[in-house]
C-alpha positions in Angstrom: -29.5 -19.2 95.2 -29.4 -17.2 98.0 -28.1 -13.6 97.7 -26.6 -11.7 100.7 -29.4 -8.4 100.7 -31.9 -10.8 100.3 -30.9 -13.4 103.3 -30.1 -9.5 105.5 -33.7 -8.1 104.8 -34.8 -11.3 106.4 -32.8 -11.7 109.5 -33.6 -8.0 109.9 -36.9 -9.0 111.0 -35.4 -10.8 114.7 -31.9 -9.2 114.6 -30.1 -5.9 114.6 -28.4 -4.7 111.2 -25.0 -5.9 112.3 -26.3 -9.3 113.2 -28.7 -9.4 110.7 -25.7 -9.0 108.1 -23.6 -11.2 110.0 -25.9 -14.1 109.7 -26.8 -13.2 105.8 -23.3 -13.8 104.8 -22.6 -17.1 107.1 -26.4 -18.3 105.3 -24.7 -17.5 101.5 -21.1 -18.8 102.5 -23.0 -21.8 103.9 -25.0 -22.3 100.5 -21.8 -21.5 98.4 -20.0 -24.2 100.4 -22.9 -26.6 100.2 -22.9 -26.2 96.4 -19.4 -26.9 95.7 -19.8 -30.0 98.2 -23.0 -31.3 96.0 -20.8 -30.5 92.8 -17.9 -32.2 94.1 -19.7 -35.4 95.1 -21.3 -35.4 91.6 -18.0 -34.8 89.5 -16.7 -37.9 91.9 -19.8 -40.2 90.2 -18.9 -39.0 87.7 -15.2 -39.7 87.4 -16.3 -43.0 88.4 -18.2 -43.6 85.5 -15.7 -42.6 83.6 -13.8 -45.1 85.3 -16.1 -48.2 84.8 -16.4 -47.0 81.5 -12.7 -46.7 80.8 -11.6 -50.3 82.9 -14.6 -51.7 80.2 -13.1 -50.0 77.2 -10.0 -51.6 77.8 -11.0 -55.1 78.3 -12.9 -54.9 75.1 -9.8 -53.7 73.8 -7.6 -56.5 75.1 -10.3 -58.8 73.8 -10.2 -57.2 70.5 -6.3 -57.8 70.8 -6.9 -61.3 71.3 -8.9 -62.1 68.4 -6.9 -59.7 66.2 -4.0 -61.8 67.1 -6.4 -65.2 66.8 -7.3 -63.6 63.2 -3.0 -62.6 62.5 -3.0 -66.6 63.3 -5.6 -68.0 60.8 -4.7 -66.0 58.0 -1.1 -67.2 58.2 -2.9 -70.3 58.8 -4.7 -69.7 55.8 -1.8 -68.3 54.1 0.6 -71.9 54.1 -2.6 -73.6 53.0 -3.4 -71.8 50.0 1.1 -71.9 49.7 0.0 -75.9 49.8 -2.8 -76.1 47.5 -1.1 -74.0 45.1 1.9 -76.4 45.2 -0.5 -79.6 44.9 -2.5 -77.7 41.7 0.8 -76.7 39.8 1.8 -80.6 40.3 -1.9 -81.6 39.5 -1.5 -79.4 36.3 2.3 -80.6 35.8 1.1 -84.0 36.1 -2.0 -83.7 33.3 0.5 -81.8 30.8 2.5 -85.3 30.7 -0.6 -87.2 30.7 -2.0 -85.2 27.8 1.1 -85.6 25.8 1.3 -89.4 26.9 -2.1 -89.6 25.6 -0.9 -88.3 22.4 1.7 -90.4 21.7 -0.5 -93.1 22.4 -2.8 -91.8 19.8 0.0 -91.1 17.2 1.2 -94.4 17.6 -2.3 -96.0 17.4 -2.9 -94.2 13.8 0.3 -95.4 13.1 -0.3 -99.0 13.9 -3.5 -99.0 12.6 -2.2 -96.9 9.1 0.6 -100.0 9.2 -2.0 -102.7 9.7 -4.7 -101.1 7.1 -1.7 -101.0 4.6 -0.4 -104.0 5.6 -4.3 -105.6 5.0 -3.7 -103.9 1.5 -0.5 -105.5 0.2 -2.0 -108.7 1.4 -5.2 -108.4 -0.8 -3.1 -108.0 -3.8 -1.6 -110.8 -3.1 -4.0 -113.5 -2.2 -7.1 -111.7 -4.0 -6.0 -112.4 -7.4 -6.2 -116.1 -6.8 -9.4 -115.9 -5.3 -11.1 -114.4 -8.0 -9.6 -116.3 -10.2 -11.5 -119.6 -8.6 -14.3 -117.9 -8.1 -15.2 -116.6 -11.9 -11.9 -117.2 -13.9 -10.2 -113.7 -13.3 -7.4 -113.4 -14.8 -5.5 -110.5 -12.8 -3.0 -107.9 -15.1 -2.2 -105.0 -12.1 -3.5 -104.5 -9.0 -2.8 -101.4 -7.1 -4.2 -98.7 -4.7 -6.0 -96.2 -7.0 -7.4 -92.5 -7.1 -10.0 -92.2 -9.8 -12.1 -89.3 -10.4 -15.7 -89.2 -11.1 -18.2 -86.2 -10.4 -15.3 -83.2 -10.1 -13.5 -85.1 -7.2 -11.3 -88.4 -6.3 -12.3 -91.5 -5.1 -9.8 -93.3 -3.3 -9.9 -96.7 -3.7 -8.3 -99.7 -1.7 -7.2 -101.7 -4.8 -8.3 -101.9 -8.4 -8.1 -104.9 -9.8 -7.5 -104.9 -13.7 -7.8 -107.9 -16.0 -9.8 -110.5 -17.8 -12.9 -112.7 -17.3 -13.2 -114.9 -20.1 -10.9 -113.0 -22.6 -13.2 -109.8 -21.7 -11.6 -106.4 -20.2 -13.1 -106.1 -16.7 -12.6 -104.3 -13.4 -12.6 -105.6 -9.4 -13.1 -102.2 -7.1 -12.4 -103.7 -3.9 -12.5 -102.3 -0.4 -10.2 -103.7 2.2 -11.1 -103.8 5.8 -9.9 -105.5 9.0 -13.8 -105.6 10.2 -16.5 -104.7 7.3 -19.4 -103.3 8.7 -23.1 -102.1 7.4 -21.9 -98.4 7.3 -18.8 -98.8 5.7 -20.9 -101.2 2.9 -23.1 -98.4 1.9 -20.6 -96.2 1.4 -18.3 -97.7 -0.2 -21.0 -99.0 -2.6 -22.3 -95.4 -3.3 -19.0 -94.6 -4.2 -18.8 -97.7 -6.3 -21.4 -96.8 -8.9 -20.0 -93.5 -9.2 -16.8 -94.5 -10.0 -18.0 -97.6 -12.6 -19.7 -95.5 -15.0 -16.6 -92.6 -14.9 -14.3 -95.4 -15.8 -16.9 -97.8 -18.2 -16.4 -94.2 -20.1 -12.4 -93.7 -19.8 -11.4 -97.2 -20.3 -14.3 -98.0 -22.5 -15.0 -101.1 -20.5 -18.5 -103.0 -20.3 -20.3 -101.8 -16.9 -21.4 -104.9 -16.4 -17.9 -106.4 -16.4 -17.2 -104.0 -13.1 -17.5 -105.7 -9.4 -17.5 -104.6 -5.9 -15.2 -106.3 -3.6 -14.6 -106.3 0.1 -11.9 -108.0 1.5 -11.0 -108.5 5.0 -11.2 -110.8 8.2 -15.0 -110.5 9.8 -18.2 -109.1 8.6 -21.3 -109.7 10.3 -24.8 -111.4 9.1 -26.4 -108.4 8.6 -23.4 -106.7 6.7 -22.9 -110.1 4.2 -26.4 -110.1 3.7 -26.2 -106.3 2.8 -23.7 -107.2 0.7 -25.5 -109.8 -0.9 -28.3 -107.8 -1.8 -26.2 -105.2 -3.2 -24.6 -107.7 -5.7 -21.4 -107.2 -4.5 -18.8 -110.2 -3.7 -17.2 -110.6 0.3 -14.1 -112.5 0.3 -12.3 -113.4 3.2 -9.0 -114.8 2.9 -9.5 -118.2 2.9 -11.7 -117.4 -0.4 -15.5 -116.4 -1.3 -17.7 -116.1 1.4 -20.6 -113.8 -0.4 -20.5 -115.0 -4.5 -22.8 -112.3 -5.4 
């Protein structure tokens, strides 16, 4: 940036002092005007750039507002879907709960039915078996009742215990009653029978050889029948003795 004094000294070389002073002042003023115009141009350019930036910012803000509006709409749709889902889950929970109670009722009814069938079969066995035993070995029945016999410090529930005589000698028949007799049930009952027979023989002074195991039911597979025969037990169906032992 030039100064008046500097320009004055420069112009004195060709002009008198008055002229040199006027020229120096004019030069400095012109330079100042030029600087202000340059600054103004720069400022104008800066303002232009700021305006462009502002316009771009507003455009981005508009796009952001549109995106926000779409997001809010999607959130509303999501909330509605969530509400419908919760309602469906609640309905499903209620339906499953009702189904659970229904299945419990079915199991309870089936359990009662099975128990009724079992008791009915035991009652039928107490009526039918004395005639089968009488024809098979001359067993004379004196009593036939379900019974719990204690052996080895625990009670063993027997479906039916027949007491009576064979050829005038005291005898007993321990009976397992099942609709469908399986090999597993045969093994379990024979284990119980061996424990109970010894206890019964001691308590009632019976000959252990005159205490017999008997299976009574409607069905038994060939393997189960062979197992019963191998264990020396009897198997009877309602029509009569199948495995005489």
